[in-house]
Residue, then its C-alpha position, 0 to 999 in steps of 0.5 A: m046594556k040590559r041590566y045591573k046583575n050580581n054585583y056586574y054591569e051585563w050586556d044581554d044584546i050583545d056576543d059574547d066578547r070574552l072580557p072580563s066584566p065591570i064592576l061596581f068600584d064599591e063591591l072591589l073597595a070592599n073586596p080588594p084584591r090580594l095583591p101579588e108578592e114581591v119578586i124583587e122587593g121594592v122593586v117588582r111582583k109576580g106576574q109585573k113587567m120588567m125591562i133592564s136597560g143600558a148599553s150595547k155591551s155594557g153586561k146586561s147579560f151579566l146582570l141578570m145571570e146574577l138576578a136568576i141566581a138570586l132569584a133560584e136562592g131568594t138570596i141578595w140581587l144588588g142590594f134588593q131581596c129578592k124571592k125564591s122562585k123558578v127561573l126560565y131563562i130564554n137565552l138568544e145571543i150566547d153561544r151555550p157553552s160561554f152561556i153555561n161557562r158563566f154561569k159557571e163563574i158567576y155561582k163560583a164568584m157570588k160565593i154561593k153554594p147552587k142548593y138550589s140551581h136546579d130552578i134555574v132552567i136555561w133554554n138556548l135559543r140562539g139560532e132558533a129565534m123567531p118572531l114574538d108572536k110565534l114565539v108566544p105560543i112556545i112559550i105558554r105551553r111549554v111555561k104552563n102548571l109548571g111552576f114557574d115564577v119568573i121568565i127571562i128573555d135576552p135579549i128581547y130584540k133578537v126577537m123584535m116585530g116591527d119597527e122598534n120606533n113605530a108607535t103602533d108596531m111596539a103597541r102590538f109587540t108590548n101586548l105579547f109581553d101581557k100574554i105572557c104574564y096573563e097566560t104563565d102568572c110569572t114576572f116577565v124579565y128583559s134585556h133592551h139596549h139604550s140608544k145612541g148617543p150620551q144618556g147622562f140627560k136624559r130620564v131613566m125612561d127616554r135612556a131605552s132605545g125605540s119608540g116610547v110606548f116600548a120603554r114605558d110599557a114596563d111596570a119596572q125600568v131598571d137602568m144601567i148606566q157606566l160613570n166617567l171617574v173622576e172622583v175615584p174610590m180607593q182600591k184595595e190591594n188585590e181589586d182588579s184594575s180593569a174593573t168599571a163603574w156603573r149607576l142602577e135608576s130605576s122608573l118604577r109604577e107600582f112602587k116608588s124610585f130607588k135611590p140610586v145604586n152604585f156598582m163595580f164590574e170586577y168579572p163577572i159579578h157587580k158589587v154594590d159601592n156600600t162606601g159612597g166612593l162613587d156618588k161624586n162621579y156623574v154618568d157621560g151627557d150629565p152637565r155635573a159631569n162636564l163642570l168636572k172635566s172642564y175642571k180636570r183640563s184646568q189642571t195645572r202640570e203638577s197636579r196632572k203628572e200627582e194624578f197620573d203617577k197615583a193611578f199608575e201606582v194603583n193599576k200597575k202591573k207586578d211586572g211594573t207596568c200599566l194597560a193605557f186603557v186601564l188608566a184610561e177608565y182609572l182617571g175617565i178620560a180618553e186613550r188617547t189623552v192618557r197618550d198625550r201625558v206620558k208625552e207630555f212627561s217622557d222625561e218619566y214614563v214611555t208607552k209602546k203598544g199600549i203598555i207603560s212604563h217607567k223609563k229606566 
């Protein structure tokens, strides 16, 4: 280090390393940089990284498509206001016709007129996936200077490099996320799966599969985890009886973590529970859920019968029958337990090929 000049330290005795020069903090205090705009209010800013984590086959792609629409249209996503944005959605997993059909169905279910659908650009790369270090230069070349605000990759494992459990491999991998953000000035959003087993006893940042380096790299991690329905909210007429319940939790770097958001997945969209009906339900692995399950096991035959009758009436179809797996999800118990209940109440109920009905 030779001298201090123009508020920067300069190294004259080494070759140009092309790295930013250090700057005195008092200069930064006098001229603070302007904060980037919030792409998702209270969650993530432009140019930052966001991971959506959840169990395999948990509907993460539906959630990301809803996000893409909310960003393009400048509307609400799971209760969070989204900035009007231009989005590139890189689809690596779903076949092209199904992918496009999902977007159409989601737009329809959200009851949003696709006024700005031209601000969603789809890049279908199923069957064309490559390691991210090979894909990044192509993404940058195709996106740079075209006005994009957000890039979504779904799912990230399709472009994974190295062993996801190896910290060094994941450090190299996640450095490429920064490269995308830096070169394109876009928010980078990607989906990733949970590790195996119950997740309820883990912190949000520990649920994603692989090295902790990978999970902790994101500026914002939002995690969706399914609820065991022990306390079941009252169902309205015509509601989807096969709907599943979820909770969205967060681990944020830029903002304080938000209050968990409960919602139902009623194909093909997620609907936030504003009634508080899901608050008393817990996720698989949560010790409180185990206590509630113990309570359910200790119920009397009369209380089990009353609970089963109510669940059957709420979920039965027009023909007077009900699917066993629907009752299992509604009651928060295994399908095998539903069959056991039918045997217990065999004087009134009968089951055949997973279809439960009243005895004639």
